[in-house]
N, C-alpha and C positions, 0 to 999 in steps of 0.2 A: 827665194831669199835663202842665202846660205850663211848669213851672219845673224848672231843672236840679237844684235841691236846695231843699226847703222850709225856710226859716229859722224857721218856727214849729215849736215842739216837737210831737211826735206827739200828746201829750195835748191840746194846744191846737188842733191842726189837725183831728183826727178825733174828738175828744170821747169816745173809748171809755172813758176812766177818770174821766170827770166833767167839770164845767164850772168848776172852780176857776181855770182860766187866763183866765177872762173876767170883766169888770166890766160890770154893767148900766148902760145909759144912762138918760136921763130917760124916765119913763112906761113903764119896762120891768122885768119880773120874769123872771129867768132860771130855767130848769129843764132837766133832762136828758131829752131826748125819745127815745122808742123808735123814732121815724121815722129813717130814715138814707139817705144817698146811698151810703155804703159802710160796712162794719162792722156795728154793731148800734145805735149811738146817734148823736145829733146835739145841737146847741145849740138849745134851745127858748126862745122869747121870747114873753111874754104882755103885752099892752097894758093898762096900768092904766086908761087912758081912751082915747077915740077919738084916733087920730093915728099917730105914728111910734114904732117901737121900734128899739133899737140895743144893741150890745154891743161893747166894745173889749178888746183883749188887755191883760191886767193888767200883764205885764212887757214892756218894750221889747226888741227884738232888734237886734243890731249890724248896721249897714250901712256902706257906703263912699261918701263924697261923689263925685259924678261918674259913678257906675255906674248903669246902667239896671236897673230892677226891674219885675216884673209881679206883679199880685195879682188874685185872683178868689175867689168863693165861690158855692156852690149854695144855692138857696132853695126852700122848699115851704110851702104853706098846709096847716095841719092839717085845716081845713075849707074847702072850695072857696068862694072869694069873688072878685069882680071888683074892679078898680080899685087893685090893689096893685103897687108897684114895689120891686125889690130893688137894693141897691147895695153897693159895697165902697170904703172910703177908706183911704189910707195917710197918716199924719201923721209928719213928720220932726222929730227932736229932736237937740240938741247933746249932752245927757247922758243917762245911763241912768235917772235919776230927777229929778223936780222940773223947774221951768222951764216955759215955754210952747213950743208947737210953732213951729218955724221956718216951716213951711207945710204945707198938706195938699193932696192931689189925690184926686179921686174918678173912678170909672169912669162911663160913660154908663149911667144906670139901665136895668134890664131889667124889662119889664112881666111880672108873674107871671100864669100861666094861671089861668083860673077853674076850677081843678081842684086835686087834692091831689098831682099829680105834681111831681117836681123839675124846675125849669127848666133847660134846656140849649139853647144855650150859656149859661154864667153871665156876669154882668157882669165885664168884664176891664178892668184899667187897666195902662198901661205908662208909667212915669215915671222920671226920673233924679233920684237923691238930690241935693239942692241943696248948695251950699257950706256947710260947717259941720255938715252932718248926719252923726251918728255912730250914731244909733239910730232906730227906727221902731216905730209901732204900727199895727194893722189894726183897722178898725171895720166891722162889718156893720150894714146899716140896711134896714128895710122900712117903707114908708109905706102909708097908706090903711087902717089897721086900725080896727075898732070896739072899744069897751071890752070887755075879756075875751077878745078874739080871740088866737089863737096861730099863730105861724109857726116854722119851723125853718131852721137853716143848717148846712151840713156841707161837707167837702172844701175847707176854707179854706186858702189858700196865699199866701205872699209869698216871692219869690226871684228870682234872675237867670233870664231866660228861656232855654229850650232853643234854642240857635242854634249856628252854626258858629264855631269859634274864629277870631278875627281877621277875621271878615267885615266888609266895609265898609258893609253895609246894616244899618239899625236893625231891631229885631225886628218892628215893625209893618209896615214895608215888606216884610220877608222873608215874612210870612205873613198880613198883613191882619187880625190879631186884633182890632184896634180899628176900623180904617177902611181905605179904599182910597186914602188921601191920598198914599201913596208912589208911586202909579202914575198915568200919564196915557194916555188912549186916543189912538191915532194913527189912521193910515189904516184905514178900513173896519172899525172896531171900537167896541164899547162895553164898559166894564168895570164890574163890580159885585163883590160878595163873597157867598159862600154858606157856610152851615154844614151843608149837606146831606152833604158829604164833605170831608175834609181829610187832608193828609199828617201834619201835626203841629198840636196845639192843636185849635181848633174851627172855624176859618174858613179859606177859601182864596180866591184871586183868580180871578174868572170873566171870561174874555175871549170875547165873542160877536161873530161876524162879521156885518156888516150886508149883505154880498153875497159872492159867490164871489171868491177872489183873495187877495192878500197882506193879512194882518191884523196890525196893529202895536200893541203896548203897550210903553211905556218908562218909565223912572224920572221922577218929577216933579223930583227934584234929582239932578244928576250928582255923582259922588264924586271926590275928588282922587286923582291917581295920580302915581307917580314915573317919569319917562322912563327907558326901558331896563329897567324891572322887568317880569317876566312875571306876568300875572293870569289867573285863570279865573273865568268867570261861568256860573252854572247855575241851573236851577229844577227842581222836581219836577212832572211833567206827567201829566195824565190826559186823553187826547184823546177826542173823541166817537166815533171809530171807528178801526180799524186801517188802515194804509196811507196815512195823511195825513202830509204833511211838516210838520215843526216846526223853524223856524230860530232859533237862539240867536246873538245878536251882541254884540260889545263895540264900541261906537262911541267913537272917540277924538277929543277936542276940545282945541284950544289955549287959551291964557289968555284970548283974546278971545271964546271961545265958538264959534269956527268949526270945523266938522267937518274933521278931518284924513283919517281913513280908518275903515273898519269891518272887523273880523275876524268872520267868521261860520262856523257849522257847521250842516249840515242833518241832522236826525234823522228817523227814521220810527218813533215810539214805538208800542208795542202798546197796544191798548185793554184795558179791564177792570181796570186797576190803575195805580198810580203808578210812574213810572220817572224817574230823574234824567237830564237832558239838558243838555249844557253846551258851552262853547267856551273856548279859551285863546288868549292872544296877548300880545305884548310891546308895552308902551306906546311909541309913537314918540318920537323925540328931543325934539320940542316939545310933547308931550302934557301937559295940565294936569288934565283930568278925563276920566271915562269914563261912558258910559251903558250899562245892561244892556237890550238890546232883545229882546223876545219877539215872534216873527213866525209865528203859525200860518198855514198855507197852506190856506185854506178852499176847499172845492169847491162850497159852496152857502151861501146866507144862513141864519143861525140856528145855525150850528155853534158849539158852546160848548166851550171848552178851560178846564180847571182847572189853576191853577199855585199852588204852595205852597213854602215854605221856599226862597226864592231867595237867592242869595249872590254876592258878588264877593270873591275871596280873592287875596292874593299867594301864589304857588306856589314850592315849593322846587326850582328848576331851576338855581340858581347853580352854575356850574362844569360842568354837564352838557353833552354834545355834542349832545343832542337836546332838543326842546322838551317841555313838560309833556304835550301831547297824545299824544306818542309813548311816553314812558316810564311814564305813569301809568295808561293804559287808561280815563281818566275822560271823554274827549271822543269818541273814535271809533277807527277801525281804519286810517286813511289812512297812518300811518307804517310799516306793515308789509305785506309780501307773503307769502302762504302757499301752499305746495305740499303735496300729499299729504294734505289734510284741509281743515277749515273753521275759520275764526277768527271769534269773536264776543265782544261784551261780555257779562259776566255778573255777577250779584249772588250767585250760589250760593256762591262762595268769594271772600273779599276779604282781601287783606293790608293795604291802606291805603285809606281813603276809601270809595267806593261800588262801584266796578267792578273786575274783573280781566279779563285776556284768557283766553278759553276755547278750547282747541285740541282738535278731535276728528278722529282719523285716519280716512282712508277705506280703509286697508290695502293700497293699490296700490303705493306707493313710500315712500321715506323722507319723513317729515313734517318740513317746515322752516318756520321763521318768520324771514324775512330783512328787514333794515332796507331800506326802499324806496329811500331816497336816502343814498348814502355821506356821511359827515361829514368835514370837514377835520381833518387832523392835522399835527403837526410832527415830522419825522424826529428820532430820538433821544429823544423823550419817551415815557413809558410810558402806556398806556391800558388800561382795564378794561371788561369786560362782567360785570355783577353783577345777575342777575334773582332775584326770589323765585319759588319754584316749589312747586306741589303736584302730586305724581305719582299715578298709579293706586295703589291700596292694596296694592302688592307691590313687591319689589325691581326697580328699573328703572335703566337708564342713559340718559344723553343726552349730546350733544356740543355744546360751545360753540366757535364758530369766529370768528376775527378775520382778515379778508382785507385785506391792505395793498395799496393801489392806487397806481400811478404817475400822472403827469400825463395820460396818455392813457387811464386807466381800466383798464390791464392789471394783473393780479395779480402783485405782486412776491413775496409770501410769504403763506402761510396758517398761522396758529397754531390748533391744534386740540387741545382737552383733553376727554377723556371723564370724565363725573362719574357716580357711583353713589350711589343714595339709600338704601342698605341701613340706614343709621342714622336715616333720616327716612321711615318708611313712611307716616305720617300727618302732617298739618299742614304749615305752610310751612317750607321750608328755603332756604338761600341757597348760592350758589357764585360765586366771583370768578375769572374768567379774564383774565389780563393779559399784555401783551407790550409790547415797546419798538418803536416805529415804525422800520422799517429805513431805511437811506439810500435816498433817492429817492422815498419814500412821501409822498403829499400828501393821501390820504383813506383812510377806513376804512369797511368794510362788515362788519357783524356778522350772524351767523346762529346760530339755535338749531336743533338737529337731533335728531330721534328716529329711530334706524335701525330699519327693518323693523317698524313697529308693526302690531298687529292692528286690524282694522276696529272702530271705536267706541271705541278707547282714548282716554281723555280726560286732558288736562293743563291746568293753570292757571298762568299767569304774571302777575306784577304787579311794579310798581316796578322796571322794567327799566333799571337805571342803566348808561349809557354815558358814561364820563368819564375825564379824566386820572387817573393813579394806579393803585393795585393792587399786588399782590405781583409783583415783577419783578427781574431781574438783567441789567444791561448788561455784556456781556463783550466787551472789545476788546483787541487786542494792545498791548503796551507799545511805546514808541518804537523799541526795538531788536528787537522781535518775538521775544524769548526768553521772554516771560511773558505772562500774561493779567491785565489789570486788570478787576476786577468792582466795579460799583456796585450795591448792593442797596437796594431801597425797598419800602415797604408792610409792613415787619416788624411793625408794631403793628396791622395789619388785624384787626378783630374782637376786639381785646384779647388777641391771642396773646402768650404770655410767653417762648417759646423759638423759636430758629430753627436750621436746619442747612443747610450748603452742601456739595455733593459734586461732584467732577469725574467724568464718565462717559466712558470711551473706547469705541471702536467695538466692542470685544469684550464690552461690558456691565459691565466692572469699575468699581465705584463706590468712589471714594476721597475722604475728607474733606480739605479744604484745611488747610494749616498756618496757624493764626491766631496772634494775639498772646497768647492765653491757652490755647493747645493746639489740637487738631484741632477743626474746625468741625462736629462731629456733634451738638452740643447746646450752644448758646450762649444765655445769658440775654439777653433783649431789653431794651435800655436806650434805644433811639431808633428812629425809623421808618426811618432810612437808615444804611448802613454801607458802607465801602469797604475792599477787601482785594485783594491781588495774589497770583495763583497762580504763584509762581516755579518750581514743580516741574512745570508743565504740559509734557507731552511734545511734541516737535516732529514735524511732518509726519504727524500722525494726526488723525482727526476727534474733536473734543471737544464735549461739551455739559455744561451745569451744571444741577444740580437744586437748587432752593431750596425748603425747606419751613418752615412756621411752625406751632406747635402750643402747647397749654397742658398737656394731660394726657399724651398719647402722640404719638410722631412721626407716626403715620398718622391722627391726629385733628385735622386742621387744613387749611391752605391749601398749594397746590403750584404750582411754576412750573418749567418746563424751558426753558432758553435755546436759541436756534437753534444749529446746528452751526458750529464754528469750527475752522480748521486753522492752526497756527503753521508758518511755512515752515522747512524744514531748510536747513542750510548747504550750499552747492554747492561750496565749496572744501574744504580739508583741516582746517578749524578745528573743534576739539572744544570744546563749551561746557562749562565747568567751574563748577558751582554749589555754594555752601555753603547747604544748605536752611534753616538757621536764621539765617544772616547774609548776606542777599542782596546787601548792599553789596560783598561780596568776590567776587561772580561775575566770571568773566573768560573769555576765549577764547584758546586756544593752538593752533598748527599741529602736527598729528600727522605724524611722519615714518615711524614703524614701529608697527604695532599689536602688542599683546602676543601671545605664544604662550601661550594659556591652558592652565593646568594645574589639574586637579581631583584632588586627592590622595585615595587610598582610605583608608577607616577600617576596618582589619581586623587581626585577629590569627590566625596560623597555629599550631596546636598539634599536635605529634606525640603520638600515643597508642600506648602499649605494645600490641603485638600487632596493630597496624593498619598497612597499607602506606601509606594515604593520611591526610594530616592532617585535623583538624577546623578549619574556618575560621569565625570569628565576625566578622560585618560590621555596619557601621552605614551610614547614608546618606553618600554621597560628599561631600567638602568643597566649598565654593564655589570659584569660579574665582580663580586667582591668576596674575599675570603682570606684565611690565614694559612700560610705555608709554613710547615715545620721542617727545618734543616738541621743537619749535624755537621760540625767540623771536628777533626781529630787533633790537629796541631795548631800551635800558635800562628804559624805562617798562613794556614788556611783561614783562620779567624781574621787575621790582619787583612788578607786579600779580600775577604767578603766585606769587611767594613770599608775598605778602600772603594769597592764597587758601589756600596750603598750610600756613602756619606755625601755624594754630590747632590742627591735629591733628583737626579735626572730620571727621565723615563727609561725603563729597562726592557730588554727583550729576553723572555724565558723560552728555552727550548728543552722539551721534555724527552726522557728516554723512550725508546721504542716500546710499543705495546701498551702505553698508558692511556691511549685514546684521547690525548690532548694535542691540539694544534698549537703552533708557536703563538705567543701572545705578548703584546706590549703592555706593561703595567707601570703604575706609579706605586711607590712603596710608602706606606704610612708608618705607624709606630713599629719599632723593632725591639725585640727583647732577646738579649743574650743571657743564657742561664748555664750555670755549671751543672754538669751531669754528676760529678762526684764532689763531696765536700773536701776531699784531699786537695791541699793547695797545689801540689805538684802535678795534678792531673789536668791535661790540656783540653780534653774533650768538652765541647760546648753544644748546647741545643739552642735553636733559634726559632723565634716566632715572628713571622714577617707578614704584616697586613698588606694585602694587595688589592688594587683596583684596576680593572682592565681598561685600557685607553687605546686611542688610535695611534698609528705610526707617527712618531714625532717629526717635526720639521728640524732643520738645522744641518750644518755641514759637518763632514768628517774632519776630525782633528787628530793628527798623528797616526800612528799605527800600533798594532799589538806587539810588535817585536823590534822596532827601530831603537837603537841605542847610540850613545856618543861614540862607541867604537865603530859603528857603521859610518858616522860622519868622518871620523879620523881616517878610516880605511879608504874613503872615497875622495880625499883631498890631501894633496901634498903639503899644503900650508894654509894658514888662516886667510891669506890673500886670495888663494884659489877658492876657498869657501865663500868669501865675501863677493867674489866675482860671479859665482854661480847661483847665489841666492839673493833675493831682494828683501827678505824679511826673516825673522827668527821662526815664523810659522812655516816658511819654506824649508828651513833646516829641519824643523820638527817633523814635518810630513814627508820629507824626502823629495819634494818637488825640486828643490835646489840643494846644493851642498851634498850631493850623493857621492 
């Protein structure tokens, strides 16, 4: 079959249910023949008188003007006879019935053998439906019959040819199904076509060396290209022997037809079968056309190479940091360096197109596949490594590593995530490892690692995406270094519907952040990016942030862990006082005396008759209480402290370094503000604040510590734009809308 889908109905194409789909031509009587190419029956044609017989499809099939179609049919004589030819014709029509044909096109007639065998290859035509064509018919014809002689036709087809989507080469050039007109012999070569063996269809291009050395075949007509676009060119090759080099090239030409440059790749295809060999490259800035050049490296005269299903395609590398040849496995292995095993191209398992990377461990050390040349990056931008992988048929783990390099090539930081395939024992699975390029980084080297594999352990990788983006969280201190600003991205990766964000301290305690709709342990995804500030981040301790996205369960999705971050503690006597739900009220005040903490007992003592000692019933001891002494120097400081205290909300106290006190949530009881000096103009005040330690309060975050109306004005050209971007005044206040 050389059509992607036969437009002729099954009953018309294979004749198994009769011949009603066909109309006899002049000098022809139709019958259902028990001879067959496939199935059990065929279309029989009897000549009334000596001459030609024919049959045409009774109903027209829909076609599209401007689209290329191919048609063919097999023929056989019911009694051996010489001098007969078979042919197939397509006629184009504007309407489904009536009218005359716009035009017709016929294949080159095939001479039938003086035998009863079916002819192969069949007569084949390739034609483009003309302007105005909406329907078509197929006619089969045999000439040279005597009166009463009979022939049969079977396996009749009309449809679009099997070819690569969006290839720039027409079907005949790709496979020489009609002629070799699409190819020109160059240095040291002759070209013909052969039907002895083919990759697709019935014919293939045959390139024969006239002497030892470089042998060249190229396109008769170069194809247009767009400067800056990446293209791949390839053909399917069957060499005369193993160990012979075969070079595939893309030759770029400018608008005047002058050669600019040539991109080549040298392969050594195995003999005994077909293999796809290709090259990829980016069209130069002044390129107008490209030629696909096939260069067998003959070692002797007469060596014959077969090529079939050639193509030139634009390739999907836009936005990638590596070229098509590196991420796709379709060209070769040059983009990668391997240790602890072997790397090869394979067709055994394929995620996309024709090849994948095959890794086989030697069992001596970790098996690694490392990007041969680091790629440029911009500090502060997120980047991702996202390969498709088939693992050995049992639960395995592998590690994805991102090495961030400075201008001298030294490693600044390595991001490493271990992946487990327990949910993907068979078939292709994906993983995305992302991180944000740290300050000072100028390039990125990625590495895939399998730790301690057994000898012979086999992995497959394909579509190794290295590109900006991915799930990541940029964590940076706020301007006053009392909180952490987080910018999340990649939340919609793979269509995930929920995300969660947690702060992790050095002791392993994981705490969700306080968000605008509650804690961030399960947030419905509404956009790919999100910004949030962790106002409750502790000072002076190592912090990391874990970001997860999922659809079904929290552990069934993507994962990111930020680099470590430490907020500085205060070196003076300043106590940071925060309102967890209203960060705009956060302030700092100088402590003069720390509380003498008291933890009251919860117990009752009961004297029992006849016993010398009482019975005591106890519960857990109460939380700490005490009085904190603070000092403010200015009226502005005193006003800020009152603004923090007056809500009655639970507050978070963060102490200076070295005081031996951990962050604590407190409720504030009675507060006394006292003058330090009796002089009326003196603004210093001393404060006595009664505290009771409590648990972390519930409630959502409202607003921010630094958002102003100027921010709203700067982010919107008009009130109409503000109203369109925010659904409530809370959105405006928090910055979720109206930014």
